C-alpha positions as protocol buffer text, in pm:
chain_id: "A"
residue {
  index: 1
  type: MET
  ca { x: 3428 y: -8659 z: -4681 }
}
residue {
  index: 2
  type: GLN
  ca { x: 3258 y: -8345 z: -4801 }
}
residue {
  index: 3
  type: GLU
  ca { x: 2890 y: -8276 z: -4765 }
}
residue {
  index: 4
  type: ALA
  ca { x: 2660 y: -8221 z: -5062 }
}
residue {
  index: 5
  type: HIS
  ca { x: 2666 y: -7844 z: -5008 }
}
residue {
  index: 6
  type: GLY
  ca { x: 3032 y: -7831 z: -5104 }
}
residue {
  index: 7
  type: GLY
  ca { x: 3156 y: -7676 z: -4779 }
}
residue {
  index: 8
  type: ASP
  ca { x: 3385 y: -7813 z: -4514 }
}
residue {
  index: 9
  type: ASP
  ca { x: 3277 y: -7991 z: -4195 }
}
residue {
  index: 10
  type: ALA
  ca { x: 3297 y: -7670 z: -3981 }
}
residue {
  index: 11
  type: ALA
  ca { x: 3048 y: -7496 z: -4206 }
}
residue {
  index: 12
  type: ALA
  ca { x: 2815 y: -7793 z: -4187 }
}
residue {
  index: 13
  type: ASP
  ca { x: 2814 y: -7773 z: -3806 }
}
residue {
  index: 14
  type: GLN
  ca { x: 2682 y: -7413 z: -3819 }
}
residue {
  index: 15
  type: GLN
  ca { x: 2322 y: -7464 z: -3917 }
}
residue {
  index: 16
  type: LEU
  ca { x: 2068 y: -7183 z: -3902 }
}
residue {
  index: 17
  type: PRO
  ca { x: 1783 y: -7201 z: -3654 }
}
residue {
  index: 18
  type: ALA
  ca { x: 1442 y: -7278 z: -3803 }
}
residue {
  index: 19
  type: ASP
  ca { x: 1312 y: -6919 z: -3749 }
}
residue {
  index: 20
  type: ALA
  ca { x: 1617 y: -6752 z: -3911 }
}
residue {
  index: 21
  type: PRO
  ca { x: 1561 y: -6556 z: -4236 }
}
residue {
  index: 22
  type: SER
  ca { x: 1659 y: -6743 z: -4550 }
}
residue {
  index: 23
  type: THR
  ca { x: 1885 y: -6456 z: -4665 }
}
residue {
  index: 24
  type: PRO
  ca { x: 2157 y: -6377 z: -4416 }
}
residue {
  index: 25
  type: GLU
  ca { x: 2206 y: -6014 z: -4318 }
}
residue {
  index: 26
  type: PRO
  ca { x: 2511 y: -5843 z: -4462 }
}
residue {
  index: 27
  type: GLY
  ca { x: 2813 y: -5913 z: -4251 }
}
residue {
  index: 28
  type: PRO
  ca { x: 3092 y: -5679 z: -4147 }
}
residue {
  index: 29
  type: ALA
  ca { x: 3286 y: -5744 z: -4466 }
}
residue {
  index: 30
  type: ARG
  ca { x: 2997 y: -5625 z: -4684 }
}
residue {
  index: 31
  type: ARG
  ca { x: 2936 y: -5317 z: -4466 }
}
residue {
  index: 32
  type: ARG
  ca { x: 3304 y: -5227 z: -4492 }
}
residue {
  index: 33
  type: GLY
  ca { x: 3277 y: -5253 z: -4871 }
}
residue {
  index: 34
  type: VAL
  ca { x: 2985 y: -5010 z: -4877 }
}
residue {
  index: 35
  type: LYS
  ca { x: 3160 y: -4771 z: -4641 }
}
residue {
  index: 36
  type: ARG
  ca { x: 3467 y: -4788 z: -4860 }
}
residue {
  index: 37
  type: TRP
  ca { x: 3266 y: -4628 z: -5146 }
}
residue {
  index: 38
  type: ILE
  ca { x: 3069 y: -4374 z: -4944 }
}
residue {
  index: 39
  type: THR
  ca { x: 3362 y: -4152 z: -4846 }
}
residue {
  index: 40
  type: PRO
  ca { x: 3514 y: -4121 z: -5196 }
}
residue {
  index: 41
  type: GLY
  ca { x: 3165 y: -4071 z: -5343 }
}
residue {
  index: 42
  type: LEU
  ca { x: 3089 y: -3790 z: -5101 }
}
residue {
  index: 43
  type: MET
  ca { x: 3427 y: -3632 z: -5171 }
}
residue {
  index: 44
  type: VAL
  ca { x: 3358 y: -3634 z: -5546 }
}
residue {
  index: 45
  type: LEU
  ca { x: 3017 y: -3473 z: -5491 }
}
residue {
  index: 46
  type: LEU
  ca { x: 3173 y: -3210 z: -5265 }
}
residue {
  index: 47
  type: LEU
  ca { x: 3441 y: -3128 z: -5522 }
}
residue {
  index: 48
  type: VAL
  ca { x: 3181 y: -3097 z: -5800 }
}
residue {
  index: 49
  type: PHE
  ca { x: 2971 y: -2866 z: -5582 }
}
residue {
  index: 50
  type: ILE
  ca { x: 3273 y: -2649 z: -5498 }
}
residue {
  index: 51
  type: ALA
  ca { x: 3376 y: -2630 z: -5864 }
}
residue {
  index: 52
  type: LEU
  ca { x: 3026 y: -2518 z: -5966 }
}
residue {
  index: 53
  type: ALA
  ca { x: 3012 y: -2261 z: -5686 }
}
residue {
  index: 54
  type: VAL
  ca { x: 3350 y: -2115 z: -5783 }
}
residue {
  index: 55
  type: ARG
  ca { x: 3248 y: -2102 z: -6148 }
}
residue {
  index: 56
  type: GLN
  ca { x: 2931 y: -1913 z: -6056 }
}
residue {
  index: 57
  type: GLN
  ca { x: 3122 y: -1660 z: -5848 }
}
residue {
  index: 58
  type: LEU
  ca { x: 3380 y: -1601 z: -6117 }
}
residue {
  index: 59
  type: THR
  ca { x: 3121 y: -1484 z: -6369 }
}
residue {
  index: 60
  type: PRO
  ca { x: 3198 y: -1113 z: -6407 }
}
residue {
  index: 61
  type: PRO
  ca { x: 2933 y: -856 z: -6490 }
}
residue {
  index: 62
  type: PRO
  ca { x: 2849 y: -844 z: -6862 }
}
residue {
  index: 63
  type: SER
  ca { x: 3078 y: -637 z: -7081 }
}
residue {
  index: 64
  type: ALA
  ca { x: 2810 y: -371 z: -7130 }
}
residue {
  index: 65
  type: PHE
  ca { x: 2807 y: -313 z: -6753 }
}
residue {
  index: 66
  type: ASN
  ca { x: 3152 y: -174 z: -6677 }
}
residue {
  index: 67
  type: GLN
  ca { x: 3222 y: -225 z: -6307 }
}
residue {
  index: 68
  type: ALA
  ca { x: 3423 y: 97 z: -6293 }
}
residue {
  index: 69
  type: VAL
  ca { x: 3108 y: 299 z: -6366 }
}
residue {
  index: 70
  type: THR
  ca { x: 2937 y: 409 z: -6046 }
}
residue {
  index: 71
  type: LEU
  ca { x: 2568 y: 482 z: -6004 }
}
residue {
  index: 72
  type: GLN
  ca { x: 2654 y: 852 z: -5971 }
}
residue {
  index: 73
  type: ALA
  ca { x: 2863 y: 850 z: -6291 }
}
residue {
  index: 74
  type: ALA
  ca { x: 2592 y: 662 z: -6483 }
}
residue {
  index: 75
  type: SER
  ca { x: 2329 y: 905 z: -6358 }
}
residue {
  index: 76
  type: GLU
  ca { x: 2537 y: 1203 z: -6472 }
}
residue {
  index: 77
  type: ALA
  ca { x: 2604 y: 1039 z: -6810 }
}
residue {
  index: 78
  type: SER
  ca { x: 2229 y: 975 z: -6844 }
}
residue {
  index: 79
  type: LYS
  ca { x: 2150 y: 1342 z: -6783 }
}
residue {
  index: 80
  type: ALA
  ca { x: 2416 y: 1454 z: -7029 }
}
residue {
  index: 81
  type: SER
  ca { x: 2322 y: 1208 z: -7307 }
}
residue {
  index: 82
  type: GLY
  ca { x: 1947 y: 1200 z: -7258 }
}
residue {
  index: 83
  type: ARG
  ca { x: 1960 y: 821 z: -7260 }
}
residue {
  index: 84
  type: PRO
  ca { x: 1804 y: 631 z: -6969 }
}
residue {
  index: 85
  type: MET
  ca { x: 2020 y: 457 z: -6712 }
}
residue {
  index: 86
  type: LEU
  ca { x: 1993 y: 77 z: -6715 }
}
residue {
  index: 87
  type: VAL
  ca { x: 2067 y: -66 z: -6370 }
}
residue {
  index: 88
  type: PHE
  ca { x: 2150 y: -435 z: -6347 }
}
residue {
  index: 89
  type: ALA
  ca { x: 2115 y: -552 z: -5985 }
}
residue {
  index: 90
  type: GLY
  ca { x: 2280 y: -880 z: -5898 }
}
residue {
  index: 91
  type: ALA
  ca { x: 2522 y: -1059 z: -5667 }
}
residue {
  index: 92
  type: SER
  ca { x: 2828 y: -1276 z: -5716 }
}
residue {
  index: 93
  type: TRP
  ca { x: 2670 y: -1573 z: -5532 }
}
residue {
  index: 94
  type: CYS
  ca { x: 2345 y: -1560 z: -5732 }
}
residue {
  index: 95
  type: VAL
  ca { x: 2319 y: -1859 z: -5968 }
}
residue {
  index: 96
  type: PRO
  ca { x: 2037 y: -1711 z: -6183 }
}
residue {
  index: 97
  type: CYS
  ca { x: 2242 y: -1389 z: -6211 }
}
residue {
  index: 98
  type: SER
  ca { x: 2540 y: -1586 z: -6340 }
}
residue {
  index: 99
  type: MET
  ca { x: 2325 y: -1772 z: -6590 }
}
residue {
  index: 100
  type: PHE
  ca { x: 2174 y: -1443 z: -6708 }
}
residue {
  index: 101
  type: LYS
  ca { x: 2522 y: -1287 z: -6742 }
}
residue {
  index: 102
  type: ARG
  ca { x: 2653 y: -1579 z: -6949 }
}
residue {
  index: 103
  type: ALA
  ca { x: 2345 y: -1609 z: -7169 }
}
residue {
  index: 104
  type: ALA
  ca { x: 2121 y: -1316 z: -7262 }
}
residue {
  index: 105
  type: LEU
  ca { x: 2346 y: -1039 z: -7131 }
}
residue {
  index: 106
  type: ALA
  ca { x: 2642 y: -1183 z: -7322 }
}
residue {
  index: 107
  type: ASP
  ca { x: 2452 y: -1189 z: -7652 }
}
residue {
  index: 108
  type: GLU
  ca { x: 2602 y: -945 z: -7904 }
}
residue {
  index: 109
  type: ARG
  ca { x: 2258 y: -807 z: -8000 }
}
residue {
  index: 110
  type: VAL
  ca { x: 2176 y: -730 z: -7638 }
}
residue {
  index: 111
  type: ILE
  ca { x: 2516 y: -572 z: -7574 }
}
residue {
  index: 112
  type: ALA
  ca { x: 2483 y: -357 z: -7887 }
}
residue {
  index: 113
  type: TRP
  ca { x: 2133 y: -241 z: -7791 }
}
residue {
  index: 114
  type: ILE
  ca { x: 2227 y: -164 z: -7432 }
}
residue {
  index: 115
  type: THR
  ca { x: 2540 y: 35 z: -7521 }
}
residue {
  index: 116
  type: ALA
  ca { x: 2365 y: 226 z: -7801 }
}
residue {
  index: 117
  type: ASN
  ca { x: 2048 y: 315 z: -7609 }
}
residue {
  index: 118
  type: THR
  ca { x: 2128 y: 333 z: -7237 }
}
residue {
  index: 119
  type: GLU
  ca { x: 2383 y: 427 z: -6976 }
}
residue {
  index: 120
  type: PRO
  ca { x: 2438 y: 84 z: -6819 }
}
residue {
  index: 121
  type: VAL
  ca { x: 2556 y: 34 z: -6460 }
}
residue {
  index: 122
  type: TYR
  ca { x: 2603 y: -278 z: -6246 }
}
residue {
  index: 123
  type: LEU
  ca { x: 2470 y: -272 z: -5889 }
}
residue {
  index: 124
  type: ASP
  ca { x: 2616 y: -541 z: -5662 }
}
residue {
  index: 125
  type: ILE
  ca { x: 2354 y: -568 z: -5389 }
}
residue {
  index: 126
  type: ASP
  ca { x: 2609 y: -702 z: -5137 }
}
residue {
  index: 127
  type: LYS
  ca { x: 2855 y: -417 z: -5190 }
}
residue {
  index: 128
  type: GLN
  ca { x: 2588 y: -146 z: -5218 }
}
residue {
  index: 129
  type: PRO
  ca { x: 2291 y: -251 z: -5000 }
}
residue {
  index: 130
  type: GLU
  ca { x: 2174 y: 106 z: -4947 }
}
residue {
  index: 131
  type: ALA
  ca { x: 2150 y: 168 z: -5322 }
}
residue {
  index: 132
  type: ALA
  ca { x: 1972 y: -166 z: -5367 }
}
residue {
  index: 133
  type: ALA
  ca { x: 1717 y: -60 z: -5105 }
}
residue {
  index: 134
  type: GLU
  ca { x: 1684 y: 284 z: -5267 }
}
residue {
  index: 135
  type: PHE
  ca { x: 1603 y: 119 z: -5601 }
}
residue {
  index: 136
  type: GLY
  ca { x: 1360 y: -120 z: -5430 }
}
residue {
  index: 137
  type: VAL
  ca { x: 1542 y: -434 z: -5540 }
}
residue {
  index: 138
  type: ARG
  ca { x: 1314 y: -720 z: -5437 }
}
residue {
  index: 139
  type: ALA
  ca { x: 1465 y: -998 z: -5647 }
}
residue {
  index: 140
  type: ILE
  ca { x: 1784 y: -1065 z: -5838 }
}
residue {
  index: 141
  type: PRO
  ca { x: 1875 y: -1054 z: -6113 }
}
residue {
  index: 142
  type: SER
  ca { x: 1683 y: -737 z: -6181 }
}
residue {
  index: 143
  type: LEU
  ca { x: 1705 y: -479 z: -6458 }
}
residue {
  index: 144
  type: MET
  ca { x: 1566 y: -130 z: -6403 }
}
residue {
  index: 145
  type: LEU
  ca { x: 1529 y: 144 z: -6659 }
}
residue {
  index: 146
  type: VAL
  ca { x: 1574 y: 482 z: -6489 }
}
residue {
  index: 147
  type: LYS
  ca { x: 1482 y: 815 z: -6651 }
}
residue {
  index: 148
  type: GLU
  ca { x: 1543 y: 1143 z: -6473 }
}
residue {
  index: 149
  type: GLY
  ca { x: 1600 y: 963 z: -6143 }
}
residue {
  index: 150
  type: SER
  ca { x: 1279 y: 758 z: -6153 }
}
residue {
  index: 151
  type: ILE
  ca { x: 1237 y: 392 z: -6232 }
}
residue {
  index: 152
  type: VAL
  ca { x: 1012 y: 373 z: -6537 }
}
residue {
  index: 153
  type: ASP
  ca { x: 1028 y: -3 z: -6590 }
}
residue {
  index: 154
  type: ARG
  ca { x: 1181 y: -312 z: -6438 }
}
residue {
  index: 155
  type: ILE
  ca { x: 1211 y: -680 z: -6510 }
}
residue {
  index: 156
  type: ASP
  ca { x: 1306 y: -937 z: -6247 }
}
residue {
  index: 157
  type: GLY
  ca { x: 1462 y: -1277 z: -6299 }
}
residue {
  index: 158
  type: ALA
  ca { x: 1687 y: -1424 z: -6565 }
}
residue {
  index: 159
  type: GLN
  ca { x: 1542 y: -1369 z: -6912 }
}
residue {
  index: 160
  type: ASP
  ca { x: 1618 y: -1532 z: -7244 }
}
residue {
  index: 161
  type: THR
  ca { x: 1766 y: -1315 z: -7518 }
}
residue {
  index: 162
  type: ASP
  ca { x: 1447 y: -1261 z: -7720 }
}
residue {
  index: 163
  type: ARG
  ca { x: 1236 y: -1170 z: -7418 }
}
residue {
  index: 164
  type: LEU
  ca { x: 1505 y: -934 z: -7290 }
}
residue {
  index: 165
  type: LEU
  ca { x: 1536 y: -758 z: -7627 }
}
residue {
  index: 166
  type: ALA
  ca { x: 1158 y: -726 z: -7649 }
}
residue {
  index: 167
  type: TRP
  ca { x: 1147 y: -572 z: -7299 }
}
residue {
  index: 168
  type: LEU
  ca { x: 1432 y: -332 z: -7376 }
}
residue {
  index: 169
  type: ARG
  ca { x: 1273 y: -215 z: -7700 }
}
residue {
  index: 170
  type: ALA
  ca { x: 928 y: -173 z: -7542 }
}
residue {
  index: 171
  type: SER
  ca { x: 1064 y: 9 z: -7235 }
}
residue {
  index: 172
  type: ARG
  ca { x: 1252 y: 268 z: -7434 }
}
């Protein structure tokens, strides 16, 4: 004969002591179920993080900043053309640099202004730490307008397109 609780006789023999909590603690089966989801969840998060990191590192310098142009070549071109040198200091691992490259520095109006009015050059602070120190790079991304070998203006941090254009036009 079955008890009123609907279980078998063995379950009825296992009664809880009077001081036991009314809700039983999760048993091994429940803990295994939670553990079963933790590992795949962590793997998914790790893969997403890696994908984002790779995407950030694959962002090349903006088209206006030809990587083949050296600081020396840009300086000589600046002297010859009379246009100031525009130094963009950044690093491949820098997330704000990548955002800046893909947004404001990729805008056609910005590219047109930079190529028409400056001698642009990209300075990778990891590959050229001495030059970064010489230019006094304190933060990245950083843009510096250089006339006759002297920095005449600088702006640090990722900027939106309108603010960058306003700075470029005012710094000229």
